[in-house]
Each structure stands twice: as C-alpha cells, then as structure tokens.
Phi, psi and omega in degrees: 000133183288144180266127179280133179261088181265120179267139176297141180293126182279133178279152179291150178298149184299330184290338176293318179295321178297318179298316178299318179298317179296322178296315180298315179299319178297319178296318179297315179298320180296316180295320178294321179297322180289337186255008186291343175262031184293350180271005176280134180283130179233166176070027181231146177267000179298140182294342180268004187294335181269007178264127181284135178292146179288134180278156185304319182303330179294330180281347179290344185264008181293130178267096182284355176258020182296166181291154178293142178241158180231119176245132185297335181281348177264101183253346180280121184288349178280352178263121177262133178237131175211167180169182178219199183292341185256327185219149170238137186240124174256121182247141181216133181292145181293337178294334176280319185280322190228147169288159182304127177075004182252165177231015174260135182297131180285152175302324184292349180269000184303315184301313181294316180293326177294321177296316179296317180300316180296320179293317177298318180297320182289316189257336188226035183303125176084000181270164178285146179236154169229140178243121183254130174260133179235145179229172169275187185263011177291131183088182183281157180299321181296315179294322179293323177298316180293319179297318178300319180294315181298319181289322176296321179297321179297319178293320176302311182298325177297314181297322180290313185285319188258340184239002174075019178285151179280127179300328181293342183261006182240124177257133178262129180231154175226126173262353180055233183263007191279350184229063181291145175258356179208172180291144175270006182276348180236157180297319181293324177294315178298323178300317180291330183283341179272100186206164174237137180238128178256120186248128176250132179272130181299149180290000000 
C-alpha cells in the first residue's frame, strides 16, 4: 500500500497579519478624516446651507451667570437678558410659555417671543442659537430632563415656523433640574427654576 506524504499546512508569517491590520486601521482613519465635516448641511438651496452648525462642546462654555444686559427693543419685563462678549442669553419663564404640565407654546406668549425674535434678527442675524430647557426638581431627574428638552424643542419650532429661523442653526439642549437659580424647597423658587433660555453666539 502506497504511503501518503501529507505535509502539515504552513501558517502565514505573523508579520503578514500585522501588515493587514495596519492597512485596515489606515483606511478607517482616512474615512473618518474625510467625514469630519459631516455636520455641514448639503444638498439644499437654502442660503444657510453653507453655514456649519455649532457643535455641542461650544455650547458648554456659555456663562449663564453673565451680567444683565439692556436692549432697547426688549421692553417686556418678563424677558431677562444677560450676556458677555461671546454669548447673549434671553430668558423667559415657563409659566409664560407653557400651561401647567404642557409643552406647547401658549398663544399668550406670542408677544414675548416676537420681541426676542426681533432682537435676535437685529443683533444676531444668521448666527447659531441654542435653546435650553430648565425645570424644577419635582419628579425624577430623567423626566425633568425630557420635559426640558420637549419645551426647548417647542420654542425652536415656534422660531422656525413664526419667525423664519433656520432649524439647522438651532440646537436644543436640556439642563432639566441641574441648574436651579433658586431653591426648589419653595413654590416661588420652583417657579423661577422653570424657564427656557435662548442663547445666541456672538459673531
């Protein structure tokens, strides 16, 4: 009977696998580099399409304890304005914007939002905006975070629909209950903590 000469299968040298791994890593890095401007709006005829949206880290530097500001076009005392060289913040209580437990902007808030819109148009035309929702500490932190987001989103939609702002230039943020301006132990304090802030980034 003939004897079969079976040779053990030789494994590839380790350096071939290393080379393949380096090629794959290089391709991934190249693809990520090409896509790093992925937040630019494309395929639109809108005049704001060539403006890059502000990334979230830039909004992390907003000084919400900035000094009070006075704009002659803001005559409604329920609107608080403050800011510094980098950002201007328009604040409005949720009791003005929303009915209790609701997240749709009330008809009665039109006057205040129109004043804020006119001021933004006059001083910050074409700049990126962020809208922050704030709540009191009633309920769970998770629910408050979601409520803050829903209310900020409602204000964004109002600005887009009624004042002609570009949705691509507005970022919605929620601080929920994490940034109180007064104690949550009293009704008046909770009232102050329920607010929406519209932030404009200086040009």
